[in-house]
Backbone as a ProteinNet text record, in pm:
[ID]
protein_1_A
[PRIMARY]
XXXXXXXXXXXXXXXXXXXXXXXXXXXXXXXXXXXXXXXXXXXXXXXXXXXXXXXXXXXXXXXXXXXXXXX
[TERTIARY]
14479.2	14361	14253.5	14181.5	14075.6	13961.8	13901.4	13794.7	13676	13643.8	13533.7	13563.4	13684.8	13721.9	13716.8	13756.4	13747.8	13602.1	13513.3	13372.1	13313.9	13349.5	13301.6	13354	13478.6	13534.1	13454.6	13422.2	13341.6	13207.5	13142.7	13014.5	13029.4	13136.1	13157.3	13184	13260.7	13287.4	13157.8	13074.7	12949	12859.5	12858.4	12773.6	12855.7	12982.2	13072.9	13076.7	13074.2	13082.4	12951.5	12844.7	12713	12638.5	12663.3	12610.7	12458.9	12393.4	12246.4	12192.8	12274.5	12231.3	12237.2	12294	12301.3	12162.5	12129.5	12007.2	12034.2	12121.9	12183.8	12126.5	12048.9	11997.5	11847.7	11767.7	11623.5	11571.4	11468.7	11408	11327.8	11257.5	11171	11249.5	11195.8	11247.3	11128.2	11157.8	11051.9	11007.8	10890.5	10836.9	10863.3	10951.8	10982.7	11045.9	11020.7	11077.8	11184.9	11309.3	11425.5	11528.7	11513.4	11592	11742.8	11810.2	11955.6	12000.8	12096	12147.7	12286	12303.7	12433.2	12492	12621.1	12685.5	12824.7	12857.3	12990.9	13034.8	13157.6	13214.1	13355.9	13390.9	13525.5	13537.9	13628.6	13653	13645.7	13590.7	13587.6	13643	13756.8	13823.7	13834	13888.5	13915.8	13791.6	13674.6	13556.6	13497.5	13452.2	13397.3	13266.7	13251.8	13131.4	13078.5	12951.2	12884.9	12753.2	12732	12612.7	12556.9	12431.3	12361	12220.6	12183.2	12048.4	12003.5	11879.2	11823	11729.9	11755.9	11676.2	11584.6	11472.4	11376.7	11432.3	11524.5	11586.2	11713.9	11788.3	11915.9	11898	11787.9	11762.7	11756.2	11682.7	11673.2	11807.3	11887.2	12022.8	12102.7	12100.3	12176.2	12118.9	11988.9	11928.3	11964.5	11973.5	11998.9	12145.6	12235.3	12378.4	12467.8	12410.6	12485.5	12596.5	12719.6	12830.9	12897.7	12852.5	12922	12936.3	12836	12841.8	12855.9	12909.4	12936.5	13075.4	13082.5	13211.4	13188.1
27679.8	27762.8	27678.1	27738.6	27671.3	27632.1	27515.7	27467.3	27562.8	27626.8	27723.2	27837.7	27887.3	27996.5	27951.7	27829.2	27777.3	27771.2	27728.9	27720.5	27859.9	27956.4	28093.4	28147.5	28118.3	28160.2	28095.7	27968.2	27900.2	27971.8	28013.4	28083.5	28211.5	28286.8	28411.5	28381.8	28275.4	28237.6	28195	28120	28068.8	28180.9	28295.1	28407.8	28519.7	28491.5	28586.5	28720.5	28715.9	28837	28911.9	28866.7	28931.2	28869.1	28922.8	28861.3	28861.5	28950.7	28949.3	28821.1	28752.5	28629.2	28507.8	28522.8	28410.8	28372.4	28248.7	28190.5	28041.7	28004.6	27872.7	27767.4	27806.3	27707.9	27726.3	27689.8	27705.7	27616.2	27659	27579.8	27668.6	27608.3	27685.8	27757.9	27870.3	27946	27984.1	28016.4	28066.1	28203.1	28245.9	28372.7	28487.7	28467.4	28575.2	28693.5	28810.8	28929.9	28984.3	28958.6	29007.4	29045	29161	29196.5	29191.1	29143.2	29134.4	29191.7	29282.4	29341.3	29285.5	29236.7	29185.8	29288.5	29315.2	29415.1	29364.6	29378.3	29343.2	29450.3	29494.4	29594.9	29551.2	29558.7	29520.4	29515.8	29431	29416.9	29269.9	29243.3	29109.3	29121.1	29059.6	29062.5	29205.4	29292.3	29433	29519	29472.2	29558.8	29574.1	29695.3	29718	29641.4	29591.6	29518.5	29580.6	29610.6	29659.6	29584.2	29525.1	29444.7	29482.1	29515.4	29538.3	29482.2	29398.9	29341.5	29314.2	29346	29319	29198.6	29101.2	28978.2	28985.9	28916.8	28919.7	28860	28763.1	28702.6	28629.4	28575.8	28509.4	28384.1	28313.6	28195.5	28233.4	28340.1	28383	28433	28495.2	28534.5	28412	28307.7	28186.3	28113.1	28114.4	28051.4	28126.5	28256.8	28338.1	28354.4	28337.9	28362.8	28246.5	28140.1	28021.8	28061.8	28028.6	28051.2	28186.1	28266.5	28391.8	28482.7	28488.6	28577.7	28500.5	28379.9	28301.5	28333.8	28429.9	28460.7	28515.8
-2150.3	-2130.3	-2061.8	-1972.7	-1898.1	-1993.2	-1972.4	-2060.4	-2066.3	-1954.9	-1954.3	-2050.9	-2050.4	-2140.6	-2286.4	-2312.4	-2449.4	-2495.8	-2406.7	-2442.2	-2468.3	-2384.7	-2404	-2536.9	-2568.9	-2698	-2812.1	-2799	-2899.5	-2919.3	-2808.8	-2820	-2901.5	-2878.3	-2953.2	-3100.1	-3128	-3267.2	-3335	-3263	-3316.7	-3368.2	-3300.1	-3340.9	-3405.5	-3435.6	-3500.1	-3427	-3294.9	-3215.9	-3199.3	-3264.4	-3252.9	-3134.2	-3015.4	-2894	-2887.7	-2960.4	-2964.7	-3027.7	-3103.6	-3169.8	-3077.3	-2958.1	-2864.7	-2815.8	-2824.8	-2768.6	-2763	-2673.3	-2681.6	-2588.3	-2490.1	-2395.7	-2376.3	-2475	-2457.1	-2345.6	-2283.1	-2176.8	-2084.8	-1991	-1902.1	-1793	-1752	-1637.7	-1550.7	-1427.2	-1340.4	-1391.3	-1354.3	-1402.7	-1305.3	-1209.2	-1114.8	-1188.2	-1137.9	-1198.3	-1104.1	-1138	-1064.8	-1171.1	-1234.6	-1352.2	-1331.2	-1434.3	-1437.7	-1571.9	-1568.4	-1691.4	-1721.1	-1842.3	-1888.1	-1984.6	-1967.9	-2053.1	-2091.3	-2217.8	-2267.2	-2366.5	-2353.1	-2442.7	-2475.9	-2602.9	-2642.6	-2793.3	-2839.5	-2982.3	-3020.3	-3136.6	-3194.3	-3335.6	-3358.3	-3488.6	-3541.7	-3460.8	-3494.4	-3515.2	-3475.1	-3484.2	-3343.7	-3313.2	-3179.2	-3157.3	-3036.4	-2997.5	-2868.7	-2866.8	-2746.2	-2731.9	-2615.5	-2590.9	-2454.4	-2449.4	-2323.7	-2339.3	-2244	-2247.5	-2104.6	-2075.9	-1944.6	-1954.7	-1869	-1862.8	-1740.9	-1746.4	-1635.3	-1506.4	-1517.7	-1399.4	-1441.2	-1344.1	-1373.5	-1458.9	-1441.2	-1523.4	-1670.8	-1702.1	-1841.3	-1894.3	-1808.8	-1847.1	-1890	-1808.3	-1841.1	-1962	-1977.3	-2095.9	-2222.6	-2214.7	-2333.7	-2369.9	-2270	-2297.2	-2261.3	-2206.2	-2163.7	-2067.9	-2098	-2004.3	-2021.4	-2114.9	-2146.4	-2024.7	-1938.6	-1822.8	-1692.2	-1696.2	-1575.1	-1524.2	-1436.1	-1373.4	-1235
[MASK]
+++++++++++++++++++++++++++++++++++++++++++++++++++++++++++++++++++++++

């Protein structure tokens, strides 16, 4: 398995599938407003998971979700 996929799996395990709990890379971002919406739908340990969140820009997306949406 690719190391990136292992890390993303670790992130999901860390929050037990509750993606709203991700806040893994604190730090500054620019204040530009270029909204980005992240969406994930699926199952985590036999329970449905649905996540949708709009971030002010891509930097905030990466700060809030780390590698989860890097594809």
